[in-house]
BADREN-724420 format. One record per atom (N, C-alpha, C, O): x, y, z; atom name. Coordinates in Angstrom, 3 decimals. Layout:
X;Y;Z;CA .
...
//
This chain:
-175.950;-8.067;123.089;N .
-176.530;-6.466;122.407;CA .
-175.849;-5.840;121.283;C .
-174.662;-6.133;121.421;O .
-175.982;-5.204;120.353;N .
-175.502;-4.446;119.569;CA .
-174.608;-3.383;119.911;C .
-174.941;-2.618;120.815;O .
-173.633;-3.244;119.378;N .
-172.668;-1.687;119.426;CA .
-173.376;-0.816;118.717;C .
-173.728;-0.990;117.550;O .
-173.617;0.187;119.425;N .
-173.722;2.122;118.425;CA .
-172.864;1.747;117.562;C .
-171.912;1.000;117.789;O .
-173.073;2.107;116.811;N .
-171.952;2.275;115.420;CA .
-172.340;3.806;115.094;C .
-173.472;4.120;114.726;O .
-171.171;4.828;115.285;N .
-170.832;6.546;114.430;CA .
-170.474;6.221;113.612;C .
-169.570;5.409;113.416;O .
-171.470;7.110;112.515;N .
-171.417;7.142;111.076;CA .
-171.528;8.759;110.967;C .
-172.691;9.139;110.828;O .
-170.800;9.521;110.993;N .
-170.731;11.023;110.220;CA .
-171.310;10.782;109.140;C .
-171.270;9.671;108.610;O .
-171.983;11.869;108.618;N .
-172.535;12.381;107.250;CA .
-171.676;13.742;106.905;C .
-171.481;14.527;107.833;O .
-171.254;13.986;105.844;N .
-170.486;15.055;105.670;CA .
-171.144;15.396;104.049;C .
-171.408;14.553;103.191;O .
-171.292;16.752;103.957;N .
-172.211;17.179;102.711;CA .
-171.195;18.329;102.382;C .
-170.719;19.188;103.125;O .
-170.975;18.047;100.832;N .
-169.877;18.973;99.843;CA .
-170.903;19.526;99.157;C .
-171.789;19.022;98.466;O .
-170.534;21.124;99.582;N .
-171.202;21.749;98.483;CA .
-169.754;23.030;98.042;C .
-168.922;23.418;98.863;O .
-169.804;23.388;96.818;N .
-168.867;24.318;96.341;CA .
-167.762;24.100;97.032;C .
-167.065;24.938;97.604;O .
-167.577;22.625;96.949;N .
-166.184;22.312;97.688;CA .
-165.683;22.653;99.145;C .
-164.551;22.829;99.597;O .
-166.833;22.680;99.668;N .
-166.541;23.206;101.064;CA .
-167.517;22.022;101.944;C .
-168.202;21.121;101.461;O .
-167.313;22.371;103.362;N .
-168.077;21.111;104.217;CA .
-169.090;21.997;104.735;C .
-168.758;23.064;105.253;O .
-170.484;21.592;104.625;N .
-171.567;22.612;105.269;CA .
-172.579;21.816;105.922;C .
-172.656;20.615;105.664;O .
-173.406;22.398;106.790;N .
-174.295;22.536;107.344;CA .
-175.552;22.993;106.909;C .
-175.866;24.159;106.671;O .
-176.373;21.796;106.809;N .
-177.674;22.635;106.076;CA .
-179.095;22.057;106.985;C .
-179.078;21.101;107.760;O .
-180.171;22.827;106.687;N .
-181.500;22.642;107.703;CA .
-182.552;22.888;105.850;C .
-182.649;23.579;104.836;O .
-183.098;21.639;106.617;N .
-184.219;21.555;105.341;CA .
-183.679;21.575;103.968;C .
-184.060;22.374;103.112;O .
-182.797;20.685;103.788;N .
-181.954;20.804;102.449;CA .
-181.665;21.860;101.667;C .
-181.697;21.784;100.438;O .
-181.274;23.232;102.496;N .
-181.051;24.641;101.770;CA .
-180.358;25.039;103.216;C .
-179.798;24.259;103.986;O .
-180.549;26.496;103.385;N .
-179.619;27.217;104.027;CA .
-178.452;26.675;104.491;C .
-178.291;26.290;105.650;O .
-177.337;26.618;103.305;N .
-176.217;26.383;104.072;CA .
-175.260;27.295;104.867;C .
-175.222;28.490;105.162;O .
-174.621;26.371;105.048;N .
-173.728;27.375;106.202;CA .
-172.346;26.439;106.169;C .
-172.256;25.254;106.490;O .
-171.260;27.359;105.666;N .
-170.061;26.609;105.470;CA .
-169.252;26.665;106.507;C .
-168.996;27.714;107.099;O .
-168.738;25.415;106.838;N .
-168.338;24.650;108.266;CA .
-166.984;24.330;108.209;C .
-166.589;23.802;109.249;O .
-166.130;24.473;107.330;N .
-164.925;23.810;107.248;CA .
-164.310;23.146;106.005;C .
-164.991;23.196;104.981;O .
-163.296;22.624;105.961;N .
-162.480;22.035;104.689;CA .
-162.824;20.198;104.982;C .
-162.865;19.556;106.032;O .
-163.006;19.833;103.700;N .
-164.019;18.352;104.197;CA .
-162.532;17.526;104.358;C .
-162.579;16.752;105.314;O .
-161.393;17.516;103.734;N .
-160.309;17.019;104.410;CA .
-159.776;17.228;105.968;C .
-159.400;16.244;106.606;O .
-159.767;18.135;106.364;N .
-159.166;18.302;107.855;CA .
-160.599;17.707;108.837;C .
-160.587;17.350;110.015;O .
-161.860;17.762;107.802;N .
-162.587;16.997;109.173;CA .
-162.965;15.663;108.962;C .
-163.762;15.120;109.727;O .
-162.158;14.703;107.380;N .
-161.875;13.839;107.448;CA .
-160.614;13.260;108.572;C .
-160.661;12.153;109.107;O .
-159.807;14.001;108.725;N .
-158.870;14.004;109.625;CA .
-159.241;13.809;111.104;C .
-158.672;12.902;111.712;O .
-160.084;14.527;111.697;N .
-160.565;14.866;112.898;CA .
-161.245;13.327;113.024;C .
-160.871;12.445;113.798;O .
-162.131;13.265;112.239;N .
-162.726;11.845;112.283;CA .
-161.993;10.707;112.793;C .
-162.271;9.963;113.734;O .
-160.761;10.706;111.804;N .
-160.092;9.436;111.961;CA .
-159.398;9.357;113.442;C .
-159.135;8.323;114.056;O .
-159.129;10.917;113.932;N .
-158.778;10.855;115.580;CA .
-159.835;10.721;116.457;C .
-159.586;10.761;117.662;O .
-161.027;10.562;116.055;N .
-162.471;10.273;116.768;CA .
-162.282;8.686;116.661;C .
-162.382;8.094;117.736;O .
-162.057;8.013;115.674;N .
-162.246;6.647;115.577;CA .
-163.147;6.110;115.450;C .
-163.462;5.041;115.972;O .
-164.097;7.158;114.279;N .
-165.468;6.907;113.884;CA .
-165.562;5.366;113.354;C .
-164.484;4.840;113.078;O .
-166.495;4.759;113.222;N .
-166.772;3.480;112.600;CA .
-167.144;3.500;111.330;C .
-167.632;2.416;111.012;O .
-167.112;4.532;110.181;N .
-167.613;4.905;108.716;CA .
-167.928;6.338;108.871;C .
-168.388;7.036;109.774;O .
-167.407;6.575;107.343;N .
-167.688;8.032;107.282;CA .
-168.743;8.021;105.937;C .
-168.585;7.020;105.238;O .
-169.826;9.001;105.446;N .
-170.171;9.244;104.467;CA .
-170.256;10.438;103.734;C .
-170.639;11.403;104.396;O .
-170.001;10.645;102.530;N .
-169.360;11.919;102.209;CA .
-170.180;11.997;101.048;C .
-170.236;11.105;100.201;O .
-171.089;13.522;100.994;N .
-172.126;13.227;99.471;CA .
-171.696;14.884;99.503;C .
-171.709;15.852;100.263;O .
-171.263;14.452;97.971;N .
-171.499;16.150;97.222;CA .
-172.815;16.099;96.945;C .
-173.461;15.273;96.299;O .
-173.136;17.079;97.508;N .
-174.937;17.931;97.236;CA .
-175.280;18.362;95.747;C .
-176.371;18.165;95.213;O .
-174.082;19.039;95.100;N .
-174.460;19.811;94.045;CA .
-174.370;18.723;92.800;C .
-175.087;18.844;91.807;O .
-173.262;17.478;92.981;N .
-173.133;17.074;91.869;CA .
-174.330;16.780;91.212;C .
-174.597;17.386;90.174;O .
-175.165;15.854;91.711;N .
-176.576;15.717;90.811;CA .
-177.130;16.825;90.548;C .
-177.721;16.834;89.469;O .
-177.163;17.979;91.271;N .
-178.404;18.752;90.697;CA .
-177.714;19.382;89.544;C .
-178.269;19.840;88.545;O .
-176.379;19.353;89.807;N .
-175.565;20.219;88.318;CA .
-175.276;19.158;86.804;C .
-174.646;19.396;85.774;O .
-176.190;17.727;87.333;N .
-175.925;16.918;86.143;CA .
-174.691;16.876;85.849;C .
-174.447;16.817;84.644;O .
-173.272;16.893;87.011;N .
-172.148;16.599;86.415;CA .
-171.563;15.224;87.344;C .
-171.902;15.017;88.509;O .
-170.658;14.390;86.589;N .
-169.766;13.285;87.495;CA .
-169.416;13.852;89.052;C .
-169.354;14.964;89.575;O .
-169.215;12.401;89.507;N .
-168.371;12.974;90.766;CA .
-167.258;13.699;90.801;C .
-166.667;13.362;89.775;O .
-166.439;14.702;91.503;N .
-165.256;15.024;91.905;CA .
-163.974;14.436;92.309;C .
-163.283;14.685;93.297;O .
-163.739;13.345;91.048;N .
-162.975;12.401;91.438;CA .
-161.616;12.947;91.446;C .
-160.841;12.136;90.939;O .
-161.161;13.799;91.754;N .
-159.740;14.418;92.446;CA .
-160.361;14.600;93.784;C .
-159.717;14.038;94.670;O .
-161.314;15.157;94.141;N .
-161.393;15.207;95.773;CA .
-161.672;14.035;96.228;C .
-160.979;13.726;97.198;O .
-162.661;13.022;95.792;N .
-162.976;11.644;95.978;CA .
-161.375;10.774;96.515;C .
-161.085;10.036;97.456;O .
-160.572;11.390;95.251;N .
-159.056;10.505;96.182;CA .
-158.423;10.966;97.469;C .
-157.879;10.361;98.392;O .
-158.717;12.460;97.185;N .
-157.698;13.137;98.373;CA .
-158.474;12.471;99.449;C .
-157.805;11.754;100.193;O .
-159.534;12.543;99.646;N .
-160.804;12.192;100.749;CA .
-160.432;10.842;101.065;C .
-160.189;10.665;102.259;O .
-160.288;9.547;100.092;N .
-159.947;8.172;100.705;CA .
-159.007;8.193;101.214;C .
-158.943;7.826;102.387;O .
-157.718;8.708;100.412;N .
-156.150;8.595;101.011;CA .
-156.160;9.148;102.098;C .
-155.276;8.665;102.806;O .
-156.925;10.213;102.777;N .
-156.909;10.481;104.069;CA .
-157.416;9.502;105.297;C .
-156.924;9.316;106.410;O .
-158.606;8.940;104.658;N .
-160.005;8.110;105.713;CA .
-159.054;6.922;105.996;C .
-158.346;6.274;105.224;O .
-159.278;6.814;107.534;N .
-158.988;5.453;107.611;CA .
-159.911;4.844;108.187;C .
-159.693;4.036;109.090;O .
-161.164;5.160;107.723;N .
-162.271;4.135;108.061;CA .
-162.824;4.219;106.958;C .
-162.705;5.088;106.094;O .
-163.853;2.690;106.994;N .
-164.858;2.192;105.750;CA .
-165.404;4.005;105.497;C .
-165.783;4.744;106.406;O .
-165.286;4.415;103.879;N .
-165.982;5.393;103.054;CA .
-167.336;5.331;102.382;C .
-167.417;4.209;101.881;O .
-168.008;5.754;102.236;N .
-169.151;6.014;101.425;CA .
-169.114;6.959;100.835;C .
-168.782;8.001;101.400;O .
-169.410;6.940;99.608;N .
-169.573;8.534;98.578;CA .
-170.870;8.422;97.908;C .
-171.267;7.343;97.468;O .
-171.533;9.498;97.819;N .
-172.560;9.909;96.841;CA .
-172.654;11.374;96.274;C .
-172.707;12.320;97.060;O .
-172.668;11.493;95.426;N .
-173.198;12.381;94.446;CA .
-172.599;12.292;92.936;C .
-171.422;12.078;92.647;O .
-173.700;12.508;92.026;N .
-172.990;12.949;90.970;CA .
-172.871;11.177;90.012;C .
-172.636;11.171;88.804;O .
-173.021;10.210;90.590;N .
-172.774;8.941;90.807;CA .
-173.956;8.675;89.493;C .
-175.124;8.805;89.861;O .
-173.747;8.321;88.019;N .
-174.818;8.177;87.129;CA .
-174.401;7.167;85.999;C .
-174.728;7.280;84.817;O .
-173.640;6.175;86.530;N .
-173.087;4.884;85.871;CA .
-172.263;3.924;86.555;C .
-171.580;4.034;87.574;O .
-172.467;2.992;85.805;N .
-171.768;1.384;86.387;CA .
-170.221;2.155;86.430;C .
-169.503;2.081;87.427;O .
-169.873;2.825;85.314;N .
-168.182;3.191;85.150;CA .
-167.974;4.224;86.260;C .
-166.853;4.327;86.759;O .
-168.902;4.932;86.642;N .
-168.779;5.809;87.761;CA .
-168.418;5.427;89.057;C .
-167.460;5.902;89.668;O .
-169.542;4.162;89.678;N .
-169.203;3.435;90.922;CA .
-167.956;2.513;90.830;C .
-167.442;2.134;91.882;O .
-167.462;2.147;89.691;N .
-166.384;1.449;89.810;CA .
-164.954;1.892;89.781;C .
-163.985;1.246;90.180;O .
-164.968;3.353;89.134;N .
-163.978;4.133;89.395;CA .
-163.720;4.920;90.976;C .
-162.651;5.274;91.472;O .
-165.000;5.024;91.485;N .
-164.922;5.850;92.659;CA .
-164.362;4.184;93.556;C .
-163.436;4.384;94.342;O .
-164.846;2.697;93.473;N .
-164.508;1.674;94.286;CA .
-162.927;1.833;94.238;C .
-162.291;2.058;95.268;O .
-162.253;1.690;92.851;N .
-161.009;1.728;92.492;CA .
-160.116;2.927;92.915;C .
-158.889;2.835;92.870;O .
-160.826;4.182;93.372;N .
-159.957;5.019;94.185;CA .
-159.968;4.599;95.821;C .
-159.057;5.025;96.532;O .
-160.905;3.848;96.325;N .
-160.752;3.491;97.516;CA .
-161.791;3.430;98.242;C .
-161.800;2.869;99.338;O .
-162.771;3.989;97.729;N .
-164.260;4.008;98.173;CA .
-165.153;2.763;98.648;C .
-165.864;2.236;97.793;O .
-165.163;2.298;99.853;N .
-165.898;1.128;100.034;CA .
-167.281;0.704;99.680;C .
-167.680;-0.442;99.470;O .
-168.043;1.994;99.646;N .
-169.619;2.204;99.237;CA .
-169.804;3.220;98.640;C .
-169.336;4.326;98.910;O .
-170.807;2.807;97.403;N .
-171.063;4.080;96.875;CA .
-172.602;4.383;96.684;C .
-173.252;3.568;96.029;O .
-173.158;5.359;97.143;N .
-174.339;5.853;97.386;CA .
-174.989;6.590;95.834;C .
-174.542;7.425;95.047;O .
-175.931;5.988;95.893;N .
-176.673;6.203;94.229;CA .
-177.999;6.939;94.766;C .
-178.702;6.322;95.566;O .
-178.355;8.173;94.377;N .
-179.776;8.445;94.488;CA .
-180.609;8.880;93.227;C .
-181.405;8.040;92.809;O .
-180.533;10.022;92.600;N .
-181.599;10.445;91.371;CA .
-181.303;9.781;90.175;C .
-182.201;9.360;89.446;O .
-179.770;9.620;89.841;N .
-179.823;8.126;88.713;CA .
-180.612;7.056;89.049;C .
-181.667;6.964;88.421;O .
-180.387;6.274;89.828;N .
-181.276;5.190;90.251;CA .
-183.023;5.510;90.320;C .
-183.843;4.648;90.006;O .
-183.365;6.750;90.736;N .
-184.757;6.792;90.398;CA .
-185.263;7.289;88.689;C .
-186.427;7.381;88.298;O .
-184.260;7.500;88.043;N .
-184.237;7.900;86.765;CA .
-184.450;6.559;86.001;C .
-185.324;6.447;85.142;O .
-183.340;5.223;86.468;N .
-183.145;3.815;86.025;CA .
-182.923;3.028;87.087;C .
-181.910;2.906;87.776;O .
-184.065;2.460;87.158;N .
-183.699;1.664;88.154;CA .
-183.256;0.756;88.361;C .
-182.986;0.294;89.470;O .
-182.954;-0.047;86.547;N .
-181.583;-0.912;86.418;CA .
-180.271;-0.504;86.779;C .
-179.304;-1.264;86.822;O .
-180.257;0.700;87.036;N .
-178.717;0.828;87.352;CA .
-177.989;0.208;88.451;C .
-176.826;-0.195;88.447;O .
-179.122;0.188;89.695;N .
-178.960;-0.030;90.587;CA .
-178.318;-1.914;90.844;C .
-177.568;-2.269;91.753;O .
-178.845;-2.729;89.855;N .
-178.785;-4.220;89.462;CA .
-177.209;-4.342;89.040;C .
-176.332;-5.042;89.547;O .
-177.115;-3.086;87.530;N .
-175.668;-3.256;86.834;CA .
-174.837;-2.788;87.915;C .
-173.784;-3.425;87.914;O .
-174.895;-1.793;88.987;N .
-174.042;-1.287;89.576;CA .
-173.357;-2.615;90.738;C .
-172.188;-2.871;91.030;O .
-174.620;-3.233;91.173;N .
-174.427;-4.448;92.110;CA .
-173.846;-5.670;91.453;C .
-173.635;-6.733;92.037;O .
-173.670;-5.488;90.520;N .
-173.227;-6.925;89.429;CA .
-171.654;-6.391;89.343;C .
-170.727;-7.145;89.638;O .
-171.483;-5.284;88.993;N .
-169.771;-4.951;89.032;CA .
-169.175;-4.759;90.357;C .
-168.210;-5.523;90.383;O .
-169.228;-4.338;91.101;N .
-168.974;-3.737;92.146;CA .
-169.371;-4.533;93.482;C .
-168.668;-4.459;94.490;O .
-170.524;-5.284;93.422;N .
-170.974;-5.983;94.950;CA .
-171.866;-5.425;95.180;C .
-171.937;-4.233;94.879;O .
-173.025;-6.169;95.889;N .
-174.277;-6.010;96.274;CA .
-174.027;-5.064;97.776;C .
-174.946;-4.353;98.183;O .
-172.648;-5.147;98.557;N .
-172.513;-4.794;99.965;CA .
-171.807;-3.102;99.473;C .
-171.645;-2.102;100.173;O .
-171.559;-3.297;98.251;N .
-170.792;-1.824;97.924;CA .
-171.919;-0.837;97.622;C .
-171.673;0.369;97.593;O .
-172.998;-1.252;97.423;N .
-174.434;-0.512;96.666;CA .
-175.231;0.190;97.866;C .
-175.517;-0.510;98.837;O .
-175.650;1.710;97.843;N .
-175.836;2.367;98.508;CA .
-177.586;2.683;97.820;C .
-177.764;2.587;96.606;O .
-178.218;2.883;98.333;N .
-179.531;3.996;97.526;CA .
-180.062;5.106;98.902;C .
-180.643;4.865;99.960;O .
-179.611;6.213;98.365;N .
-179.774;7.126;99.400;CA .
-181.071;7.893;98.609;C .
-181.108;8.031;97.386;O .
-182.099;8.354;99.519;N .
-183.427;8.896;99.136;CA .
-183.594;10.686;100.289;C .
-183.593;10.830;101.511;O .
-183.651;11.182;99.738;N .
-183.625;12.827;100.547;CA .
-185.480;12.831;100.525;C .
-186.129;12.951;99.486;O .
-185.921;12.715;101.530;N .
-187.697;12.844;101.376;CA .
-187.970;13.643;102.642;C .
-187.587;13.465;103.799;O .
-188.955;14.832;101.939;N .
-189.663;15.746;102.760;CA .
-190.757;15.531;103.566;C .
-191.704;15.751;102.810;O .
-191.218;15.221;104.690;N .
-192.245;15.032;105.427;CA .
-193.837;14.705;104.931;C .
-194.574;13.735;105.104;O .
-194.034;16.316;104.059;N .
-194.921;16.655;103.253;CA .
-195.280;15.476;102.327;C .
-196.374;14.913;102.286;O .
-193.947;15.126;101.424;N .
-194.185;13.853;100.333;CA .
-194.988;12.702;100.878;C .
-196.013;12.230;100.385;O .
-194.281;12.273;102.117;N .
-194.795;11.029;102.826;CA .
-196.588;10.533;103.136;C .
-197.201;9.465;103.138;O .
-196.884;11.785;103.340;N .
-198.301;11.954;103.902;CA .
-199.239;11.095;102.696;C .
-200.301;10.559;103.014;O .
-198.708;11.042;101.303;N .
-199.983;10.653;100.503;CA .
-199.257;9.518;99.930;C .
-199.932;8.744;99.252;O .
-197.919;9.256;100.084;N .
-197.406;8.100;99.598;CA .
-197.622;6.436;100.303;C .
-197.704;6.174;101.503;O .
-197.667;5.661;99.377;N .
-197.775;4.184;100.006;CA .
-196.616;3.407;99.894;C .
-196.033;3.270;98.819;O .
-196.217;2.849;101.024;N .
-195.080;1.519;100.586;CA .
-195.211;0.176;100.562;C .
-195.749;-0.559;101.389;O .
-194.631;-0.102;99.463;N .
-195.366;-1.980;100.032;CA .
-193.742;-2.357;99.717;C .
-192.972;-1.927;98.858;O .
-193.593;-3.226;100.658;N .
-192.164;-4.249;101.167;CA .
-192.323;-5.144;100.519;C .
-191.539;-6.091;100.572;O .
//
């Protein structure tokens, strides 16, 4: 039987940790570094951190914040937000991130996904899609 894995997802908004409802209505809940320390103590299996402002503002990841988070993190770390190039992904891996999550840039340039996988490895690339339910009603998926 497979063991359940605990993988918290942290949202960074204006350099603070937030909780959101329906992709908005952000409520500040604390410092991201402190949250990482708490999850270290709880011995979670993996941690996902998303800077929800970076892509919307068309800016690169906050590498300084990522460095601080990666240094504190005692479990595998996935980071997403503002990843728009292979160099961004490679730099994140160099900072200690295990997996890089891409979203908007991959939608705009699907070949970026393959290029990132070639540089940092397939196991280190994750695609994240934020989908609202009403958009799904008229979509067809082919696997």
